C-alpha positions as CSV (number, residue, x, y, z in Angstrom):
1,M,-16.7,-12.3,11.0
2,T,-13.0,-11.8,10.5
3,L,-11.7,-14.2,7.9
4,R,-8.2,-15.6,8.1
5,V,-7.9,-18.4,5.7
6,D,-5.2,-20.2,3.8
7,R,-4.6,-18.3,0.6
8,R,-2.3,-21.0,-0.8
9,L,-5.2,-23.4,-0.7
10,L,-7.6,-20.8,-2.1
11,L,-5.6,-19.8,-5.1
12,Q,-2.8,-22.3,-5.6
13,G,-0.9,-21.2,-8.6
14,G,-3.7,-18.8,-9.6
15,S,-1.7,-15.5,-10.1
16,A,-0.2,-14.7,-13.5
17,L,2.9,-12.6,-13.0
18,A,3.1,-10.1,-15.8
19,I,6.0,-8.5,-14.0
20,A,8.1,-11.5,-14.7
21,T,8.5,-10.3,-18.3
22,L,10.4,-7.4,-16.9
23,L,12.0,-8.4,-13.6
24,P,14.2,-11.5,-13.0
25,G,13.2,-14.1,-10.5
26,C,9.5,-13.2,-9.7
27,A,7.2,-15.8,-8.2
28,T,3.8,-15.9,-6.4
29,S,1.7,-17.3,-3.4
30,R,1.1,-17.1,0.4
31,G,-1.4,-17.8,3.1
32,W,-2.3,-17.6,6.8
33,S,-2.6,-20.7,8.9
34,P,-4.7,-23.2,7.1
35,N,-8.4,-23.1,7.9
36,P,-10.2,-25.0,5.1
37,A,-13.6,-24.6,6.8
38,L,-13.5,-20.9,5.9
39,I,-12.3,-21.1,2.3
40,S,-15.7,-21.2,0.8
41,D,-16.6,-18.1,2.7
42,V,-13.9,-15.9,1.2
43,P,-15.7,-13.2,-0.9
44,R,-14.8,-13.2,-4.6
45,S,-15.7,-10.7,-7.3
46,D,-16.3,-10.9,-11.0
47,Y,-13.8,-8.1,-11.6
48,G,-10.5,-8.8,-13.4
49,F,-7.5,-7.4,-15.2
50,A,-9.4,-4.7,-17.2
51,T,-11.7,-3.5,-14.4
52,T,-11.3,0.2,-13.6
53,C,-11.6,2.0,-10.3
54,D,-14.8,3.6,-11.6
55,D,-16.3,0.2,-12.3
56,V,-15.5,-0.9,-8.7
57,A,-17.0,2.2,-7.2
58,A,-20.1,2.3,-9.4
59,G,-23.3,2.2,-7.3
60,Y,-21.6,3.2,-4.0
61,D,-22.6,6.2,-2.0
62,L,-19.5,7.1,0.1
63,S,-21.0,10.2,1.7
64,G,-19.8,10.5,5.3
65,K,-16.7,8.4,4.6
66,T,-13.2,9.9,5.2
67,I,-10.3,8.4,3.3
68,L,-6.6,9.4,3.4
69,I,-4.5,8.6,0.3
70,T,-0.8,9.2,0.1
71,G,0.7,10.1,-3.2
72,C,-2.6,11.7,-4.5
73,N,-0.9,13.8,-7.1
74,S,-0.3,11.2,-9.8
75,G,-0.9,7.7,-11.0
76,L,-2.8,5.3,-8.8
77,G,-3.2,7.7,-6.0
78,Y,-4.7,10.3,-8.2
79,E,-7.1,7.9,-9.8
80,S,-8.2,6.5,-6.5
81,M,-8.8,10.0,-5.1
82,R,-10.8,11.1,-8.2
83,T,-13.0,8.0,-8.1
84,L,-13.6,8.0,-4.3
85,A,-14.3,11.7,-4.1
86,S,-16.7,11.5,-7.0
87,R,-18.7,8.9,-5.0
88,G,-19.1,11.3,-2.1
89,A,-16.1,10.5,0.1
90,H,-14.1,13.2,1.8
91,V,-10.6,12.4,0.5
92,I,-7.5,13.7,2.4
93,G,-4.9,13.8,-0.4
94,T,-1.3,13.9,0.6
95,A,1.7,14.7,-1.5
96,R,5.4,15.7,-1.0
97,T,4.6,19.4,-1.2
98,L,1.4,21.4,-0.4
99,E,1.5,22.8,-4.0
100,K,1.3,19.3,-5.5
101,A,-1.4,18.2,-3.1
102,E,-3.5,21.4,-3.7
103,Q,-3.2,21.0,-7.5
104,A,-4.3,17.4,-7.4
105,C,-7.2,18.0,-5.0
106,S,-8.5,21.0,-6.8
107,S,-8.6,19.1,-10.1
108,V,-11.2,16.5,-9.0
109,E,-14.8,16.8,-8.3
110,G,-16.0,16.3,-4.7
111,Q,-14.7,17.1,-1.2
112,T,-10.9,16.9,-0.8
113,T,-8.4,18.3,1.6
114,P,-4.7,18.6,0.6
115,L,-2.0,17.9,3.1
116,V,1.8,17.6,3.0
117,C,3.4,14.2,3.7
118,E,7.0,14.0,2.7
119,L,7.7,10.4,3.5
120,T,11.4,10.8,3.8
121,D,10.9,13.4,6.5
122,M,9.5,11.9,9.7
123,D,8.7,15.4,11.1
124,S,6.5,15.9,8.0
125,V,4.9,12.5,8.4
126,A,4.1,13.1,12.1
127,A,2.8,16.5,11.3
128,C,0.5,15.0,8.6
129,A,-0.9,12.6,11.2
130,I,-1.5,15.4,13.7
131,A,-3.2,17.5,11.0
132,T,-5.4,14.6,10.1
133,D,-6.3,14.0,13.7
134,E,-7.3,17.6,14.1
135,L,-9.3,17.6,10.9
136,L,-11.2,14.4,11.9
137,N,-11.8,15.6,15.5
138,N,-13.1,19.0,14.3
139,S,-15.6,17.3,12.0
140,N,-16.5,14.6,14.5
141,K,-15.3,11.9,12.1
142,H,-12.9,9.0,12.1
143,L,-10.7,7.6,9.4
144,D,-12.6,5.0,7.3
145,V,-9.7,4.2,5.0
146,L,-6.0,4.7,5.2
147,M,-4.6,4.0,1.7
148,C,-0.8,3.9,1.8
149,N,-0.3,4.4,-2.0
150,A,2.8,6.5,-2.5
151,G,6.1,4.9,-3.5
152,I,9.3,4.9,-5.6
153,M,10.9,2.1,-7.5
154,A,14.3,0.8,-8.5
155,L,16.4,4.0,-8.0
156,P,19.3,3.4,-10.4
157,K,21.8,4.8,-7.9
158,L,21.9,4.4,-4.2
159,E,20.2,7.2,-2.4
160,Q,20.1,7.4,1.4
161,V,18.1,9.3,4.1
162,D,19.1,10.1,7.6
163,V,16.4,9.1,10.1
164,N,17.2,10.1,13.7
165,G,20.9,9.6,13.1
166,V,20.5,6.3,11.2
167,T,21.4,6.1,7.5
168,L,18.7,4.2,5.5
169,E,18.2,3.4,1.9
170,K,15.6,5.8,0.4
171,Q,13.2,3.3,-1.0
172,F,12.9,1.6,2.4
173,V,12.1,5.0,4.0
174,V,9.6,6.1,1.4
175,N,7.8,2.9,0.7
176,H,7.8,1.4,4.2
177,L,9.1,3.5,7.1
178,G,7.2,6.7,6.4
179,H,4.0,4.7,5.9
180,Y,4.7,2.7,9.0
181,L,4.9,5.9,11.1
182,L,1.8,7.4,9.4
183,T,-0.1,4.2,9.9
184,R,0.9,3.7,13.6
185,N,-0.1,7.3,14.4
186,L,-3.5,7.0,12.7
187,L,-4.5,3.5,13.7
188,P,-6.6,4.8,16.6
189,Q,-8.6,6.8,14.1
190,V,-9.0,3.8,11.8
191,E,-10.0,1.5,14.6
192,A,-12.6,4.0,15.8
193,A,-14.2,3.9,12.4
194,T,-13.9,0.1,12.2
195,G,-12.0,1.1,9.1
196,R,-9.6,-0.3,6.6
197,V,-5.8,-0.1,6.0
198,V,-4.9,-0.6,2.4
199,M,-1.2,-1.1,1.8
200,L,0.3,-1.0,-1.7
201,S,2.7,-3.9,-2.2
202,S,3.7,-5.5,-5.4
203,T,4.7,-8.8,-6.9
204,G,8.1,-7.2,-6.8
205,Y,8.2,-8.6,-3.2
206,S,9.8,-11.7,-4.6
207,L,12.9,-9.7,-5.6
208,A,13.7,-9.2,-1.9
209,P,17.1,-10.4,-0.7
210,A,17.5,-14.1,0.2
211,E,17.1,-13.2,3.9
212,G,13.9,-11.2,3.2
213,I,14.9,-8.0,4.9
214,Q,18.5,-7.1,5.5
215,F,18.3,-5.6,8.9
216,D,22.0,-5.3,9.1
217,N,22.2,-3.4,5.8
218,L,19.2,-1.1,5.8
219,S,21.5,1.6,4.5
220,A,22.1,-0.6,1.4
221,A,25.8,0.5,1.7
222,V,26.8,-3.1,1.0
223,K,26.1,-4.2,-2.6
224,Y,23.2,-2.0,-3.5
225,K,20.9,-3.6,-6.1
226,S,18.0,-1.4,-7.2
227,F,15.4,-4.0,-7.7
228,S,16.4,-6.1,-4.7
229,A,16.1,-2.9,-2.5
230,Y,12.7,-2.3,-4.0
231,G,11.6,-5.9,-3.5
232,Q,12.6,-5.6,0.2
233,T,10.3,-2.7,0.6
234,K,7.4,-4.4,-1.1
235,L,7.9,-7.5,1.1
236,S,7.9,-5.0,4.0
237,N,4.6,-3.6,2.9
238,A,2.9,-7.0,2.9
239,L,4.5,-8.1,6.2
240,F,3.5,-4.8,7.8
241,A,-0.1,-5.2,6.6
242,D,-0.2,-8.7,8.0
243,E,1.2,-7.6,11.3
244,V,-1.5,-4.9,11.6
245,A,-4.1,-7.5,10.8
246,R,-2.8,-9.8,13.6
247,R,-2.7,-7.0,16.1
248,Y,-6.2,-5.7,15.4
249,A,-7.8,-9.1,14.6
250,N,-10.6,-8.7,17.1
251,T,-11.4,-5.0,16.6
252,G,-13.1,-4.9,13.2
253,L,-10.3,-2.9,11.7
254,T,-9.0,-4.7,8.6
255,S,-5.6,-4.5,7.0
256,N,-4.7,-5.9,3.5
257,S,-2.0,-5.5,0.9
258,V,-2.5,-5.0,-2.8
259,H,-0.7,-5.7,-6.1
260,P,-2.1,-3.2,-8.5
261,G,-0.6,-4.9,-11.6
262,I,2.0,-3.6,-14.0
263,V,0.8,-0.1,-14.7
264,A,1.9,2.7,-17.0
265,T,2.7,5.4,-14.4
266,N,5.7,7.4,-13.5
267,L,6.6,4.8,-10.9
268,G,8.3,2.9,-13.7
269,R,10.5,5.8,-14.9
270,Y,13.7,3.9,-14.0
271,M,12.8,0.6,-15.6
272,S,15.5,1.1,-18.2
273,S,17.9,2.3,-15.6
274,K,17.4,5.9,-16.7
275,P,14.4,8.3,-16.4
276,R,11.7,7.7,-19.0
277,D,8.6,9.6,-20.1
278,P,5.9,8.7,-17.6
279,N,3.2,9.3,-20.2
280,K,4.4,6.4,-22.4
281,P,3.3,2.9,-21.5
282,L,6.1,0.6,-20.4
283,R,4.9,-2.2,-22.6
284,K,1.8,-3.2,-24.6
285,G,-0.8,-4.9,-22.4
286,F,0.0,-3.1,-19.2
287,K,-2.8,-1.6,-17.2
288,N,-3.6,2.0,-17.4
289,P,-3.8,4.0,-14.1
290,A,-7.6,3.6,-13.8
291,Q,-7.3,-0.2,-14.1
292,G,-4.3,-0.2,-11.8
293,A,-6.2,1.6,-9.1
294,A,-9.1,-0.8,-9.3
295,T,-7.8,-3.3,-6.7
296,Q,-6.9,-0.7,-4.0
297,V,-10.3,0.9,-4.4
298,Y,-12.0,-2.5,-4.3
299,V,-10.2,-3.4,-1.1
300,A,-11.0,0.0,0.4
301,I,-14.8,0.1,-0.2
302,D,-16.3,-3.2,-1.3
303,S,-19.0,-4.2,1.1
304,R,-18.2,-7.9,0.7
305,L,-14.8,-7.3,2.4
306,A,-16.1,-6.2,5.7
307,G,-14.0,-8.1,8.3
308,V,-11.7,-9.6,5.7
309,T,-8.2,-9.0,6.9
310,G,-4.6,-10.2,6.3
311,Y,-4.9,-10.8,2.6
312,Y,-2.9,-10.0,-0.5
313,F,-5.1,-8.9,-3.5
314,E,-4.6,-8.5,-7.2
315,D,-7.2,-8.0,-10.0
316,C,-9.8,-7.3,-7.3
317,N,-9.6,-10.8,-5.7
318,P,-7.5,-12.4,-2.9
319,S,-4.4,-13.9,-4.4
320,A,-1.5,-16.0,-3.2
321,M,2.1,-15.2,-2.6
322,T,5.1,-17.6,-2.6
323,G,8.5,-17.5,-1.1
324,P,10.1,-18.3,2.2
325,H,9.2,-15.0,3.8
326,A,5.6,-14.3,2.7
327,E,4.1,-15.8,5.9
328,N,7.1,-15.2,8.2
329,E,5.4,-13.9,11.3
330,A,8.8,-13.7,13.1
331,L,10.1,-11.5,10.3
332,A,7.0,-9.3,10.4
333,L,7.3,-8.9,14.1
334,K,11.0,-8.0,13.9
335,L,10.2,-5.5,11.1
336,W,7.5,-3.9,13.3
337,N,9.9,-3.6,16.3
338,V,12.9,-2.3,14.3
339,S,10.7,0.2,12.5
340,A,9.2,1.3,15.8
341,Q,12.7,1.9,17.2
342,L,13.7,3.9,14.1
343,V,10.8,6.3,14.4
344,K,10.4,6.2,18.1
345,P,10.7,10.0,18.6
346,W,7.7,10.6,16.3
347,L,5.3,7.8,17.5
348,S,2.3,9.3,19.2
């Protein structure tokens, strides 16, 4: 059964936002259309803040499963790959360069395949999808999990990328648009496997601009604000995951977004508006990478979540989001359509 229930009713006020200690203006909570009859059926786990990805995967035999993870070379992506490959999954690990992907894949136990996926380069993203298709077809497999993990955060200075003649802010391209193209081109493989899309979002979604997504300023040329631009991309991740859930509601394919927690990885290297040592925790009490990867691994493989789609998870449980745009289906549809137009030459 595909569950679409009201997450506001499920966990009203239940998310603690550790990120609020760092970022101004954070908030929580969101839900689908209310359906109280299904609330009691929503699976819940006993996992929590300190749970690791190895804890979540313990006892699972993932032999025969194929999982693609973007950003496999560090942080949450690396921990996810390490854990899932150790449980028998064939992990396709992507990174910005083949060298980085190969180094990461060769350093973990289990079956892995390195691929290049430079998310600022739509040719590279499309080529990654084609290579994945070929790999799956040659092995008579489909894609059980597509984990869109890679990302960048709060670039201190405006950086822009040209996509088919359109100038776009770099965080929007890396965090959303590249993953949009990769996901669109691989959705047939995920659907064929009755698989799962796992989209890395963040509580930083609440830092998005007042209008949610500035479609008339995707270049961020007007009043660039690093965390607002980042928040826009994290809202985009959640909205995109929800739109996939709606479009594939009757197929068995599921699509959910994830807040990993506040984690000591190199994603936070610009938190002080200048590069910092990624090996040093940002603040006492933050999750380590193995804890941070727990929720995305949980959403990717936990048997209780079969058919559960359109949710936002944190600490290995469905959570709530707040704000005027969290459940904005019109905004999600517009994002889908605008994104499709931007990457039209590469859509398969």
